[in-house]
Each structure stands twice: as structure tokens, then as C-alpha cells.
N, C-alpha and C positions, 0 to 999 in steps of 0.2 A: 771460180773455175780452178781446176786442178792441173798441175804439171806432172806428166808421167816421165819417169827416168828409168831406163833399162840398163842393167849391168849384165855381166856374163852369167850371173846366177840369180838375180833378183829383179823384181819390179818394185819401184819406189814411187808412191803417189804423194806428191807435195800439195797440201791444201794451201791456197794462196790468199793473201790479204785478209780482209775482214771475215772471210769464210771460216778461218781458223776459230774465230769466236763463235760464229753461228753453228758450226759443226762440232765444236768442242774437241777438235782433233787437229793436229798439224801435219801428220805424216803417217803413212803405212809402208811397211816393207814386207813383201811376200816373196818366198822362193818361187822361181819360175815353174818348178815342177808341181806347185800347188794350184796353178792356173788351169782350170778345165776348159774354158773357152772365153771368147770376148765377142760381143756383138753390139749392134745399135740398141739403145734403150729409149729412142725418141718416143715411141708409142707409150711405153710404160711411164716415162717421165711426164707425159701430158695428163695422166690420171691425177685425180685429187687425193685418192687414198693410196698411201705407200706402206701402210701397216701401222702398228701401234708405235708412236714416237716415244723413245726412251732416252731422251737427251738430245738436244739439238733444236732445230727450227723448221717449221713447215708453214709457209705462207703461200697457198696455191697461186700459181702464176707468177710468183716472185722468186722464191727460193725454197728448196728442200735440202736440208743439210743436217747430218747427224745420224744417230743410230735408230733403226726401226726393226720391228719384229713383224713378219708377215708369214702366216702359215707355219709358225713354229721355227722359222729360220731368221737369223740376224742378217741385216743388210746395212751398209753404210752408204749414205747419199751425200753428194755435194753438186747440186744442179741448179742453175738459173735458167738456162735456155734448153728446152727439151731437144731441139735439133742438134745440139752438141753433146748429148748424153751417150755414154757407152756403158755397158754392163760387163764387168769382169767377174766371171763365175769362178768360184774357188772350191777347192776340196781340202780336207784336213786342216782347216783354219776355223777360227771362231766365227767369222763372217762367211755366209754362203755367197755373197756377192758384194762388189763395190760398184756403185753407180755414180759416175762422175762426169761433169762437163769438161770437155777439153777443147783446145783451139781448133783442131782438125780431126774429127772423129774417125774418118776413113783412114787417114795416114797413121794415127795412133793405134787403131785396131790392127792394121796390117803389120806395124812394127812389133806389137805384142805377139801376134800369131807367128811372125818370123822368129822371134826370140824363143818361143816355146817349141817351135819346130826344130831348132838347132840342138835341143837337148838330146 
């Protein structure tokens, strides 16, 4: 699971616990102005295929963590429970989206939307 931190200018995603090993990453920092949208990724996270894995772990039904390429776009995943997955769509970044599991997807999504709305 990931912890999302919002500052006045950035979104910081902290990868927690053993997921740092499985995802081969511990943190992302993205300027708020590079966030295009955020939405639920529950349906997408239930799929078995997330793209070509290029570093990380993919055990369907257990964990999807790391870098994936799908349709020519890079995505970072850190999801155990599809019901807790959100997709943070980015622009002007090396990743097109970050798909992470969070404690409360609706509260986290609303907080991100509010932060980008204040820009």
C-alpha cells in the first residue's frame, strides 16, 4: 500500500514496507500541475494483464508492483487490493500514470482533486 502526501506544490507517493522491494521504488514526487486527473482503478486492477513488466513484481490476485509499459506508455503500479486502487494520470512526466493502493481511495482521490483545483 502507498501513502499519499500533498504539499502546496507537490504530490508525494511513499511506497510502504516490503512493497519498496517488490516495486523497486520507494517514493515519487510529482508537481501538482502535472496531474491531469485521478480516478478509481478498481476495474483495471482486477485485470491480469497490466502491460509488459519492466522491473517489479506481478502475481495476479496477490500483488502488482513496479514499472509496466502498455500501449507505449509507462505506468507505475503498487496494488494488492483492487478495491483500494486509484489511478493518478500524469502529463509531462516519464510515467503516464501511477496506480497505487491507498487506505481510503475516495478520500485520497478527493484530496488530490482539491489540491489540483487550488492551483
